[in-house]
FIBA-890005 format. One record per residue: residue number from 1; residue in one letter; z negated, y, x negated of N, C-alpha, C in turn. Coordinates in Angstrom, 3 decimals, decimal comma. Each point is the difference from the previous one (the first is absolute). Last residue first. Layout:
BEGIN
- pos code n.pz n.py n.px ca.pz ca.py ca.px c.pz c.py c.px
- NUM A Z Y X Z Y X Z Y X
...
END
This chain:
BEGIN
- pos code n.pz n.py n.px ca.pz ca.py ca.px c.pz c.py c.px
- 199 X -9,934 27,358 -24,566 -1,188 0,107 -0,433 -1,057 1,302 0,311
- 198 X 4,008 -3,281 2,774 -0,541 1,259 -0,483 -1,280 -0,142 -0,528
- 197 X 3,936 -3,723 -0,596 -1,250 0,598 0,882 -0,152 1,224 -0,581
- 196 X 5,222 -1,392 0,205 -1,163 -0,219 -0,909 -1,441 0,293 1,009
- 195 X 5,825 -0,861 -0,585 -1,154 0,128 0,986 -0,972 -0,136 -0,315
- 194 X 4,138 -1,124 -1,720 -0,650 1,240 -1,263 -1,514 0,439 1,419
- 193 X 3,178 -4,223 0,441 -0,175 0,495 -1,111 -1,160 0,879 -0,636
- 192 X 2,383 -0,507 4,418 -1,096 -1,319 -0,325 -0,091 0,172 -1,289
- 191 X 2,255 3,410 1,271 -1,371 0,046 1,205 -0,809 -1,461 -0,571
- 190 X 4,463 0,726 -1,968 -0,957 1,048 -0,610 -1,199 0,096 0,747
- 189 X 3,624 -3,070 1,649 -0,550 0,064 -1,419 -1,034 0,472 -0,291
- 188 X 2,235 1,072 3,948 -1,106 -1,001 -0,049 -0,700 -0,509 -1,010
- 187 X 3,150 3,584 -0,510 -0,841 0,194 0,887 -1,123 -0,920 0,169
- 186 X 4,266 -0,866 -1,879 -0,708 0,449 -0,912 -1,437 0,580 0,729
- 185 X 3,546 -1,787 2,643 -0,742 -0,881 -0,936 -1,119 0,369 -1,228
- 184 X 2,955 3,408 2,245 -1,004 -0,402 1,194 -0,287 -1,558 -0,403
- 183 X 3,059 2,154 -2,857 -1,618 0,914 0,145 -0,790 -0,841 0,685
- 182 X 4,344 -2,084 -0,427 -0,368 -0,072 -1,147 -2,052 0,964 -0,067
- 181 X 2,354 -1,479 4,562 0,581 0,241 -0,904 -1,223 0,216 -1,378
- 180 X 0,755 -3,255 4,552 -0,751 0,869 -0,817 0,564 0,501 -1,152
- 179 X 3,094 -0,045 3,140 -1,216 0,055 0,299 -0,751 -1,697 -0,624
- 178 X 4,735 1,657 1,017 -0,392 0,861 -1,285 -1,442 0,084 -0,345
- 177 X 1,459 -0,743 5,092 0,919 -0,265 -1,091 -0,086 0,749 -1,404
- 176 X -4,142 -0,744 3,740 1,390 0,165 0,076 0,692 -0,004 -1,320
- 175 X -5,288 1,579 0,707 0,801 -1,289 0,495 1,414 0,057 0,184
- 174 X -4,821 2,159 -3,461 1,274 -0,028 1,112 0,560 -1,090 0,167
- 173 X -4,333 -1,047 -0,946 0,730 0,803 -1,143 0,962 0,342 1,160
- 172 X -5,416 -1,555 0,447 2,019 0,058 0,826 0,260 0,934 -0,818
- 171 X -4,826 -2,725 -0,402 0,890 0,976 -0,483 1,384 -0,270 0,471
- 170 X -5,861 -1,014 1,064 1,499 -0,245 0,048 1,139 0,903 -0,316
- 169 X -5,489 -1,438 0,114 0,849 0,997 -0,743 1,583 -0,672 -0,177
- 168 X -5,315 -1,089 2,130 1,043 -0,453 -0,159 0,748 1,408 -0,281
- 167 X -5,067 -1,179 -0,413 0,907 0,816 0,111 1,512 0,006 -0,390
- 166 X -5,192 -3,008 1,324 1,155 0,496 -1,073 1,002 1,089 0,951
- 165 X -5,380 -2,889 0,326 1,349 0,983 0,471 0,865 0,327 -1,259
- 164 X -4,429 -2,837 0,781 1,189 -0,094 -1,057 1,354 0,544 0,612
- 163 X -4,898 0,052 1,112 0,726 -0,906 0,932 1,104 0,208 -0,285
- 162 X -3,076 2,133 -2,660 -0,836 -1,129 0,366 0,995 -0,455 0,898
- 161 X 2,454 3,051 -3,503 -1,044 -0,219 1,190 -0,814 -1,002 0,455
- 160 X 4,142 1,694 -3,399 -1,603 -0,431 -0,383 -1,040 0,182 0,709
- 159 X 5,336 0,416 0,491 -1,147 1,494 -0,033 -1,360 -0,399 -0,077
- 158 X 5,649 -1,786 -1,421 -1,465 -0,762 0,349 -0,604 1,318 0,182
- 157 X 5,152 0,017 0,600 -1,313 0,310 -0,617 -1,450 -0,027 0,294
- 156 X 5,711 -1,462 0,251 -1,525 -0,390 0,385 -0,963 0,645 -0,523
- 155 X 5,920 0,800 -0,154 -1,396 -0,233 -0,421 -1,281 0,016 0,745
- 154 X 5,879 -0,904 0,496 -1,228 0,506 0,253 -1,141 -0,421 -1,063
- 153 X 5,273 -0,037 1,091 -0,626 0,615 -1,062 -1,304 0,480 0,351
- 152 X 5,179 -2,607 1,305 -1,415 -0,329 -0,010 -0,997 0,734 -1,026
- 151 X 5,463 1,216 1,749 -0,894 -1,034 -1,106 -1,352 0,388 1,037
- 150 X 5,000 -1,501 2,387 -0,939 1,186 -0,526 -1,241 -0,220 -0,965
- 149 X 3,471 -3,064 2,517 0,342 0,151 -1,368 -0,998 1,619 -0,669
- 148 X -0,538 -2,716 4,160 1,115 0,859 -0,001 0,740 0,793 -1,185
- 147 X -3,625 -3,227 0,154 1,195 -0,753 0,232 1,153 1,009 0,544
- 146 X -3,795 1,547 -3,764 -0,318 -0,513 1,320 1,691 -0,938 0,435
- 145 X -2,844 0,662 -4,833 1,334 0,542 1,026 0,063 -0,997 0,980
- 144 X -3,699 1,526 -4,057 0,402 -0,816 0,540 1,295 0,471 0,927
- 143 X -5,498 0,914 -2,052 1,464 0,201 -0,315 0,937 -0,952 0,662
- 142 X -5,413 1,460 -0,258 1,008 -0,965 0,385 1,070 0,842 -0,086
- 141 X -5,338 0,626 -2,057 1,365 0,261 0,393 0,974 -1,372 0,638
- 140 X -5,627 1,264 -0,639 0,909 -1,058 0,250 1,129 0,878 0,484
- 139 X -4,491 1,938 -2,418 1,058 0,176 0,371 0,857 -1,148 -0,029
- 138 X -5,432 1,779 -0,920 0,941 -0,847 -0,134 1,246 0,681 1,149
- 137 X -3,589 3,221 -2,099 0,613 -0,460 1,376 0,963 -1,166 -0,191
- 136 X -2,708 2,916 -3,129 -0,972 -1,094 0,067 0,608 -0,836 1,440
- 135 X 3,517 2,840 -3,038 -1,346 0,301 -0,166 -0,716 -1,522 0,715
- 134 X 4,048 -0,884 1,006 0,002 1,800 0,175 -1,381 0,404 -0,321
- 133 X 2,645 -4,658 -0,830 -1,129 0,284 0,667 0,397 1,460 -0,900
- 132 X 2,930 -4,714 1,143 -0,412 1,225 -0,465 -1,175 0,263 0,081
- 131 X 3,568 -4,524 1,019 -1,289 0,775 0,221 -0,363 1,081 -0,990
- 130 X 4,277 -3,113 2,857 -0,461 0,610 -1,289 -1,292 0,696 0,492
- 129 X 4,679 -2,833 2,315 -1,400 0,709 -0,146 -0,654 -0,206 -1,291
- 128 X 5,229 -0,732 2,696 -1,104 -0,186 -1,306 -1,111 1,192 0,620
- 127 X 5,149 -2,473 1,616 -1,282 0,846 0,567 -0,773 -0,285 -0,969
- 126 X 4,833 -0,947 0,690 -0,487 0,988 -1,196 -1,227 0,000 0,410
- 125 X 1,976 -0,538 4,302 0,635 -0,369 -1,283 -0,857 0,911 -0,653
- 124 X -1,307 -1,788 5,233 0,122 1,111 -1,214 1,003 -0,724 -1,033
- 123 X -0,862 -2,352 4,022 1,267 0,525 -0,230 -0,005 1,087 -0,861
- 122 X -3,358 -3,440 1,150 0,161 0,887 1,047 1,024 0,788 0,065
- 121 X -2,028 -2,885 -3,540 0,385 -0,359 0,984 0,821 0,202 1,517
- 120 X -1,726 2,940 -3,576 1,226 -0,641 -0,384 0,352 -1,040 1,036
- 119 X -4,165 1,908 0,168 1,012 0,839 0,416 1,405 -0,338 -0,165
- 118 X -3,712 -3,137 -1,231 -0,183 0,538 1,685 1,121 0,766 -0,008
- 117 X -1,224 -0,692 -4,256 1,004 -0,780 0,287 0,415 -0,601 1,436
- 116 X -2,486 3,804 -2,112 1,217 0,046 -0,406 1,031 -1,262 0,515
- 115 X -4,952 0,823 0,868 0,767 1,168 0,669 1,413 -0,482 -0,563
- 114 X -4,358 -2,749 -0,631 1,661 -0,276 0,499 0,689 1,061 0,328
- 113 X -3,685 1,329 -2,075 0,173 -1,512 -0,709 1,086 -0,357 0,440
- 112 X -2,241 3,837 1,439 0,770 0,469 -0,740 1,006 -1,416 -0,936
- 111 X -3,346 1,331 4,100 0,835 -0,744 0,209 1,252 -0,045 -1,176
- 110 X -4,818 2,401 0,391 0,326 -1,158 0,650 0,794 -1,176 -0,293
- 109 X -0,887 3,258 -3,973 0,098 0,432 1,306 0,268 -1,483 0,627
- 108 X -2,679 2,262 -4,717 0,988 -1,008 0,336 0,217 0,196 1,838
- 107 X -3,299 1,784 -3,405 1,032 0,731 -0,696 1,350 -0,847 1,552
- 106 X -5,700 -0,265 0,793 1,040 -0,451 -0,998 1,325 0,757 -0,132
- 105 X -3,722 0,540 3,188 -0,660 -0,572 -1,070 0,742 -0,293 -1,161
- 104 X 1,985 -0,901 4,716 -1,160 1,107 -0,001 -0,785 -0,538 -1,508
- 103 X 5,062 -0,414 1,682 -1,125 -0,662 -0,058 -1,192 0,404 -0,714
- 102 X 4,116 2,564 2,669 -0,591 -0,049 -1,495 -1,041 -0,947 -0,047
- 101 X 4,263 0,408 3,610 -1,537 0,120 -0,124 -0,563 -0,566 -1,381
- 100 X 4,780 0,737 3,634 -0,476 -0,163 -1,326 -1,281 0,802 -0,114
- 99 X 2,286 0,114 3,821 0,406 -1,304 -0,108 -0,681 -0,476 -1,378
- 98 X -0,145 4,696 2,289 -0,649 -0,913 1,121 0,167 -1,445 -0,399
- 97 X -0,545 4,832 -2,882 0,569 -0,826 0,669 -0,318 -0,892 0,905
- 96 X 0,213 5,341 -0,949 -1,312 -1,222 0,201 0,673 -1,430 0,043
- 95 X 3,252 4,226 -1,389 -1,009 -0,678 0,685 -0,534 -1,112 0,029
- 94 X 4,482 3,309 -1,968 -1,037 -0,460 -0,044 -0,840 0,067 1,073
- 93 X 5,162 0,587 -1,865 -0,897 -0,318 1,110 -1,028 -0,663 -0,785
- 92 X 4,197 2,784 -2,640 -1,163 -0,728 0,275 -0,836 0,431 1,155
- 91 X 5,644 0,923 -1,550 -1,505 0,511 0,318 -1,066 -1,025 -0,008
- 90 X 5,618 2,061 -1,091 -0,931 -0,846 -0,192 -1,351 0,516 0,675
- 89 X 4,702 0,154 2,456 -0,661 0,971 -1,159 -1,128 -0,775 -0,081
- 88 X 2,954 -0,978 3,547 0,669 0,078 -1,036 -0,179 0,680 -1,265
- 87 X -2,315 -3,350 4,090 0,164 1,205 -0,380 0,837 0,164 -1,251
- 86 X -1,420 -3,620 2,788 1,453 0,704 0,137 -0,136 1,471 -0,679
- 85 X -3,956 -2,943 0,193 0,740 -0,649 -0,801 1,465 0,600 0,218
- 84 X -3,720 1,408 2,181 -0,037 1,025 -1,254 1,253 -0,994 -0,628
- 83 X 0,330 1,248 4,913 -0,288 -1,106 -0,796 0,000 0,476 -1,068
- 82 X -0,662 3,261 4,295 1,240 -0,636 -1,095 -0,634 -1,137 -0,728
- 81 X -0,728 4,234 3,426 0,030 -1,709 0,713 0,821 -0,798 -1,082
- 80 X -2,521 5,068 0,471 0,546 -0,614 -0,672 -0,098 -1,189 0,509
- 79 X -2,727 3,283 1,177 1,103 -0,345 0,978 0,731 -0,741 -0,656
- 78 X -3,045 2,480 -2,563 -0,908 -1,306 1,100 0,927 -0,584 0,890
- 77 X 2,047 0,813 -4,712 -0,824 0,891 0,908 -0,963 -0,759 0,759
- 76 X 3,136 -0,220 -3,966 -0,566 -1,493 0,779 -0,877 0,632 0,693
- 75 X 2,984 2,706 -2,701 0,893 -0,663 1,093 -1,194 -1,559 0,573
- 74 X -1,651 3,795 -2,955 0,433 0,240 1,390 0,672 -1,097 1,209
- 73 X -1,196 -0,154 -4,653 -0,775 -0,116 0,643 0,117 -0,352 1,528
- 72 X 2,490 1,608 -3,637 0,549 -0,954 0,832 -0,779 -0,457 0,502
- 71 X -0,774 3,465 -3,250 0,992 0,370 0,909 0,352 -1,333 0,802
- 70 X -2,836 -1,170 -3,842 0,162 1,284 0,585 1,123 0,484 0,762
- 69 X -0,784 -5,357 -1,132 0,199 1,257 -0,742 0,163 1,077 0,791
- 68 X -3,073 -4,343 1,024 1,247 0,307 -0,146 0,414 1,409 -0,586
- 67 X -4,128 -3,775 1,888 0,265 0,685 -1,362 1,845 0,322 0,281
- 66 X -3,341 -1,408 4,041 0,935 -0,572 -0,775 0,131 0,928 -1,148
- 65 X -3,746 -2,592 3,167 0,275 1,090 -0,195 1,402 -0,320 -0,747
- 64 X -3,261 -2,594 3,670 0,636 0,076 -1,152 0,463 1,475 -0,040
- 63 X -2,725 -2,705 3,344 1,323 0,304 0,544 1,011 0,506 -1,397
- 62 X -5,042 -1,251 -0,340 1,029 -0,874 0,556 1,336 0,073 0,397
- 61 X -2,779 3,363 -1,750 0,394 -1,243 -1,039 0,392 -1,268 0,702
- 60 X 0,428 5,604 1,116 -0,734 -1,037 0,467 0,384 -1,522 -0,970
- 59 X 0,485 5,738 0,652 0,060 -1,022 -1,051 -0,423 -0,875 0,724
- 58 X 0,236 3,664 2,736 1,027 0,103 -1,253 0,007 -0,786 -0,464
- 57 X -0,010 -0,135 4,945 -0,649 -0,387 -1,019 0,564 0,508 -1,231
- 56 X 1,104 -0,494 4,787 -0,117 1,246 -0,103 -0,937 0,061 -1,812
- 55 X 1,612 -3,769 3,378 -1,094 0,287 -0,398 -0,580 1,011 -0,356
- 54 X 4,683 -0,900 1,488 -1,478 -0,016 1,133 -1,580 0,170 -0,476
- 53 X 4,357 -0,169 -2,892 -0,257 0,868 0,927 -1,111 0,352 0,800
- 52 X -0,119 -3,907 -4,209 0,863 0,445 1,527 -0,212 1,331 0,701
- 51 X -0,550 -1,073 -5,541 -0,862 -0,135 1,180 0,894 0,199 1,378
- 50 X 0,489 0,727 -5,024 0,927 -0,589 0,909 -0,811 -1,168 1,251
- 49 X 0,440 4,371 -4,240 -0,828 -0,223 1,125 1,213 -1,194 0,934
- 48 X 0,702 2,167 -5,746 0,096 0,370 1,499 -0,616 -1,220 1,338
- 47 X 0,045 2,325 -5,692 -0,600 -0,543 0,868 0,533 0,168 1,320
- 46 X 2,903 1,051 -4,591 -1,350 0,269 0,863 -0,558 -0,599 0,960
- 45 X 3,189 0,436 -4,687 -0,325 -0,776 1,123 -0,962 0,413 0,856
- 44 X 2,255 1,839 -4,612 0,264 0,719 1,262 -0,310 -1,187 1,672
- 43 X -0,408 -1,183 -4,672 -0,982 0,843 0,093 0,507 1,192 1,375
- 42 X 0,264 -5,731 -0,796 0,315 1,475 -0,435 -0,049 1,015 0,385
- 41 X -3,318 -4,002 -1,032 0,916 0,533 1,062 0,948 1,120 -0,721
- 40 X -4,483 -3,279 -0,933 1,232 0,260 -0,709 1,222 0,216 0,536
- 39 X -5,107 0,192 1,774 1,030 -0,662 -0,254 1,052 0,551 -0,310
- 38 X -5,407 -0,483 -0,871 1,029 0,989 0,192 1,259 -0,557 -0,017
- 37 X -5,024 -1,541 1,791 0,839 -0,225 -0,628 1,138 1,010 0,128
- 36 X -4,952 -1,643 1,803 0,368 1,046 -1,248 1,200 -0,458 -0,808
- 35 X -0,771 -0,862 5,305 0,078 -0,287 -1,485 0,361 0,959 -0,797
- 34 X -2,805 0,922 4,459 1,180 -0,377 -0,323 0,065 -0,426 -1,422
- 33 X -3,379 -0,002 3,916 -0,567 -0,085 -1,758 1,858 -0,361 -0,377
- 32 X -1,175 1,445 4,465 -1,558 0,698 -0,859 0,452 -0,442 -1,206
- 31 X 3,790 2,446 3,005 -0,339 -1,319 -0,707 -1,289 -0,194 -0,671
- 30 X 1,962 4,044 1,815 -1,069 -1,028 0,703 -0,017 -1,564 -0,231
- 29 X 4,774 1,460 -0,956 -0,962 1,360 0,030 -0,985 -0,458 1,006
- 28 X 3,293 -3,085 -3,364 -0,276 0,344 1,421 -1,285 0,676 0,299
- 27 X 3,545 0,123 -4,302 -0,630 -0,705 0,974 -0,342 0,199 1,114
- 26 X 1,818 3,160 -3,628 0,879 -1,904 0,237 -0,708 -0,942 0,830
- 25 X -0,166 5,965 -0,047 -0,976 -1,364 -0,082 0,906 -1,038 0,107
- 24 X 1,791 4,127 0,654 0,486 -0,903 -1,198 -0,967 -0,897 -0,427
- 23 X 0,912 1,325 5,081 -0,542 0,802 -1,092 0,470 -0,531 -0,967
- 22 X 2,812 -1,007 4,276 -1,486 0,409 -0,349 0,031 0,496 -1,325
- 21 X 3,787 -0,942 4,429 -0,101 0,455 -1,600 -1,692 0,136 -0,176
- 20 X 1,539 -3,027 3,627 0,207 1,051 0,107 -0,262 0,210 -1,532
- 19 X 1,541 -4,346 3,525 -0,371 0,457 -1,073 0,015 1,899 -0,134
- 18 X 0,597 -4,927 3,437 -0,050 1,655 0,183 -1,059 0,094 -1,678
- 17 X 1,837 -4,212 1,106 0,144 0,396 1,105 -0,363 1,483 0,449
- 16 X 1,516 -3,696 -4,161 -0,566 1,094 0,278 -0,193 0,666 1,215
- 15 X 1,381 -4,979 -1,451 0,346 0,875 0,538 -0,910 1,296 0,067
- 14 X 1,326 -4,372 -3,252 -0,873 0,486 0,763 0,321 1,725 0,751
- 13 X 2,938 -4,861 -0,850 -0,262 1,332 -0,247 -1,305 0,344 0,685
- 12 X 1,000 -4,842 -0,943 0,072 0,845 1,017 -0,515 1,225 -0,618
- 11 X -0,700 -3,883 -2,829 1,386 0,208 0,698 0,232 1,334 1,119
- 10 X -3,825 -0,913 -2,410 0,661 0,298 -0,808 1,296 0,249 0,123
- 9 X -3,462 -0,935 2,876 -0,075 1,627 -0,263 1,191 -0,115 -0,997
- 8 X -0,504 -4,306 1,884 0,327 0,873 1,103 0,118 1,501 -0,724
- 7 X -1,823 -3,428 -2,603 1,628 0,194 -0,080 0,553 1,138 1,047
- 6 X -4,575 -0,714 -0,167 0,331 0,554 -1,119 1,789 -0,029 0,206
- 5 X -2,507 -2,593 3,094 -0,140 1,783 0,234 0,553 0,852 -1,044
- 4 X 0,528 -4,628 -0,273 0,532 0,294 0,913 -0,172 1,542 0,062
- 3 X -2,810 -2,298 -2,793 1,320 0,152 -0,350 0,976 0,530 0,873
- 2 X -4,486 -0,980 1,151 0,346 0,964 -1,028 1,253 0,395 -0,352
- 1 X -0,826 -3,542 2,824 -0,020 1,112 0,696 -0,169 1,246 -0,868
END
C-alpha cells in the first residue's frame, strides 16, 4: 500500500489548486521547527503558496509551497488550475510527505530498501536512490524516468522528529521539446550538492 501511494505521487502530476507569491523565507511561515537548512536555489527563486483558495492560508505544510523564479509566481496564483508536471519552467514543490517517513533515531527511511525495485516493476526507468545529509538532516534522493519520459528528481528530508516526518521536495524541470536543458539539470545538481545546514 505504501508503494502504491508513493507511485501515485510520482506518476500523477501535483496539482497546485492555488498559489500566491510569498516572502523570501524558503520554508513554511508559522512552522514551529523549520529545517535549519539553506537550500541552494537560483538567486531569483521565491516561495509561493500552494494552499487551496478556499483555505485562504498563506503557508500550509500539508498543501505545500513552490520555489519558482521571481516573476513566475503569479503563474501559480490562487485561481490557477495547472499541474506542476506540465510547467514549462523549472520549479520545486515542497510539502509534508504522506508516503516516506524517517526511521526515528536513524538516518534511514521506511521504504528505501525496496524503492528501486518496486518503482522499476511499476514502469519507471533508470531508478536510483541515494542518501546524503544536509547538516544533521538525513536526505533520501530518488532519480529516474517516468513512463511518459519525464524525469524524477525527489528529495525527502528527515526532520528528526519523534514521529519521523519528512519533507518531500519534488523538482520539476521545464517540460516539452528541448527539456530538460543543461541549465535545468544543473539546478537539481546544484541543489543536491550545495544545500547546507544553517550555522
